[in-house]
C-alpha positions as CSV (number, residue, x, y, z in Angstrom):
1,M,28.7,-28.2,-52.8
2,I,27.0,-28.7,-49.4
3,G,26.6,-24.9,-49.1
4,K,24.7,-24.7,-52.3
5,F,22.5,-27.6,-51.2
6,F,21.6,-25.9,-47.9
7,T,21.0,-22.6,-49.8
8,G,18.5,-24.4,-52.0
9,V,16.8,-26.0,-49.0
10,V,16.5,-22.6,-47.3
11,Q,15.0,-21.1,-50.4
12,I,12.4,-23.9,-50.7
13,I,11.5,-23.6,-47.1
14,G,11.1,-19.8,-47.6
15,C,8.8,-20.4,-50.5
16,I,6.7,-22.8,-48.6
17,A,6.4,-20.4,-45.7
18,V,5.3,-17.6,-48.0
19,G,2.7,-19.9,-49.5
20,L,1.3,-20.9,-46.1
21,I,1.1,-17.2,-45.1
22,M,-0.8,-16.4,-48.3
23,F,-3.1,-19.3,-47.8
24,A,-3.8,-18.3,-44.2
25,A,-4.6,-14.7,-45.3
26,F,-7.0,-16.1,-47.9
27,C,-8.8,-18.3,-45.3
28,F,-9.2,-15.3,-42.9
29,Y,-10.7,-13.3,-45.8
30,V,-13.2,-16.1,-46.7
31,V,-14.2,-16.7,-43.1
32,G,-14.8,-12.9,-42.7
33,H,-17.2,-12.9,-45.6
34,L,-18.9,-16.1,-44.6
35,E,-19.8,-14.7,-41.2
36,N,-21.7,-12.0,-43.0
37,A,-23.6,-14.4,-45.3
38,P,-27.4,-14.4,-45.1
39,T,-29.2,-17.0,-43.0
40,S,-32.2,-19.0,-44.0
41,V,-35.6,-17.3,-44.1
42,A,-38.6,-18.8,-42.4
43,Q,-41.8,-19.4,-44.3
44,A,-43.3,-16.0,-45.3
45,P,-46.9,-15.1,-44.2
46,A,-49.6,-14.9,-46.8
47,I,-49.3,-11.8,-48.9
48,P,-51.8,-10.4,-51.3
49,Q,-50.9,-11.3,-54.9
50,Q,-51.7,-9.9,-58.3
51,Q,-52.5,-12.4,-61.1
52,D,-51.7,-11.5,-64.7
53,T,-53.3,-13.1,-67.8
54,K,-50.5,-15.7,-68.3
55,G,-50.8,-17.5,-64.9
56,V,-47.7,-15.8,-63.5
57,T,-48.1,-14.2,-60.1
58,V,-45.8,-11.5,-58.8
59,T,-45.8,-11.0,-55.0
60,V,-43.9,-8.2,-53.2
61,G,-44.6,-7.7,-49.6
62,P,-43.3,-7.7,-46.1
63,S,-40.8,-10.3,-45.1
64,N,-40.4,-12.1,-41.8
65,A,-36.6,-12.4,-42.4
66,A,-34.2,-11.3,-39.7
67,S,-34.0,-7.6,-39.6
68,V,-31.6,-6.1,-42.1
69,A,-29.6,-2.9,-41.4
70,A,-30.4,-1.2,-44.7
71,P,-32.4,1.9,-45.4
72,C,-34.5,0.0,-48.0
73,S,-37.4,-2.4,-47.6
74,V,-38.6,-5.3,-49.7
75,S,-41.4,-3.0,-51.0
76,D,-38.7,-0.9,-52.7
77,I,-37.8,-3.8,-55.0
78,K,-40.3,-4.8,-57.7
79,I,-40.3,-7.9,-59.9
80,D,-41.2,-7.2,-63.5
81,K,-41.6,-9.3,-66.7
82,L,-41.7,-12.7,-64.8
83,R,-41.9,-15.4,-67.5
84,D,-41.5,-19.1,-67.6
85,R,-40.6,-21.5,-70.4
86,Q,-40.8,-25.2,-70.2
87,D,-38.3,-27.4,-72.0
88,G,-38.9,-31.1,-71.2
89,E,-38.8,-31.4,-67.4
90,Y,-36.8,-28.1,-67.0
91,I,-38.5,-24.8,-66.3
92,Y,-36.6,-21.6,-67.2
93,I,-37.9,-18.7,-65.2
94,T,-36.8,-15.2,-66.1
95,G,-37.6,-11.8,-64.8
96,R,-36.4,-8.3,-64.0
97,L,-35.7,-6.8,-60.5
98,I,-36.4,-3.1,-60.3
99,N,-34.5,-1.4,-57.5
100,N,-36.5,1.7,-56.5
101,C,-34.3,2.2,-53.4
102,S,-32.0,5.2,-53.1
103,R,-29.0,2.9,-52.6
104,A,-27.5,-0.3,-53.9
105,I,-28.9,-3.4,-52.3
106,G,-28.9,-7.2,-52.7
107,P,-32.5,-8.7,-52.9
108,E,-33.4,-12.3,-52.0
109,V,-36.2,-13.8,-54.1
110,K,-38.4,-16.8,-53.4
111,I,-39.5,-18.7,-56.6
112,T,-42.4,-21.2,-56.1
113,L,-43.6,-23.6,-58.7
114,Y,-47.1,-25.1,-58.5
115,D,-49.1,-27.8,-60.4
116,S,-52.6,-27.2,-61.7
117,E,-54.2,-28.1,-58.3
118,E,-52.1,-25.4,-56.5
119,N,-49.8,-28.0,-54.9
120,I,-46.2,-26.7,-54.4
121,L,-43.8,-28.6,-56.6
122,A,-40.6,-26.7,-55.9
123,V,-39.4,-23.7,-53.9
124,N,-36.1,-21.9,-54.3
125,D,-34.8,-19.0,-52.2
126,M,-32.1,-17.3,-54.3
127,W,-29.9,-14.2,-54.4
128,P,-30.2,-13.3,-58.1
129,A,-27.3,-10.9,-58.0
130,S,-25.2,-13.4,-56.1
131,L,-23.0,-11.5,-53.6
132,N,-23.4,-8.2,-55.4
133,N,-25.8,-5.3,-54.9
134,V,-28.2,-4.2,-57.5
135,P,-27.4,-0.5,-58.1
136,A,-29.8,2.1,-56.9
137,N,-32.7,3.1,-59.2
138,S,-31.8,0.4,-61.7
139,E,-33.0,-2.9,-63.2
140,F,-31.4,-6.3,-63.0
141,P,-32.4,-9.3,-65.1
142,F,-32.4,-12.8,-63.4
143,Q,-33.0,-16.4,-64.4
144,D,-33.7,-19.6,-62.4
145,V,-33.8,-23.1,-63.8
146,E,-35.9,-25.8,-62.0
147,R,-36.4,-29.4,-62.9
148,V,-40.0,-30.4,-62.1
149,E,-42.8,-32.4,-63.7
150,G,-46.4,-31.3,-63.7
151,F,-45.6,-27.6,-63.7
152,D,-48.5,-25.1,-64.2
153,K,-47.6,-21.7,-62.8
154,V,-44.8,-19.9,-61.0
155,T,-44.7,-17.1,-58.4
156,A,-41.8,-14.8,-57.4
157,Q,-41.6,-12.8,-54.2
158,V,-38.9,-10.5,-52.7
159,I,-38.4,-11.9,-49.2
160,G,-35.2,-10.2,-48.0
161,L,-32.5,-7.6,-48.5
162,R,-28.8,-7.5,-47.8
163,A,-26.4,-4.7,-48.3
164,W,-23.3,-6.5,-49.5
165,A,-19.8,-5.1,-48.8
166,D,-18.2,-3.3,-51.7
167,D,-14.8,-4.9,-51.9
168,S,-13.6,-2.4,-54.4
169,K,-13.4,0.3,-51.7
170,Q,-11.1,-1.8,-49.4
């Protein structure tokens, strides 16, 4: 009877040890990916803009982000079909990123909302594809939702690039 008890205790301790080892491996994996996460981007310098007939401005230009080891530049990524739709105090912003680069890359986009007097209401720096790359020579739809009052227009600007690791090759 006592032998079976100790056998059960040893099995439980073994299961706990395996669980702790798996948890530690997961933590090392997460920390390894966090060390490669993008850092914040300083305020971008003034960049020429193009105004369309609907009050939506698309800006693509040089970034003052930390240098990125990628053979692409922000000018290789275009923002197309930028639209906004207001529903109460929520603004739904949609658009399409066009990756004209010869390799997959992750673009960072700055969305800025203004009132009718050009005052900034909200700014959001976002990675539309999350931790994924947009495939080379392809399009990628994106959406942002902001909660603001007094909205009049929106601008979008590609401000940085990041070549995310492809975990499927590991």
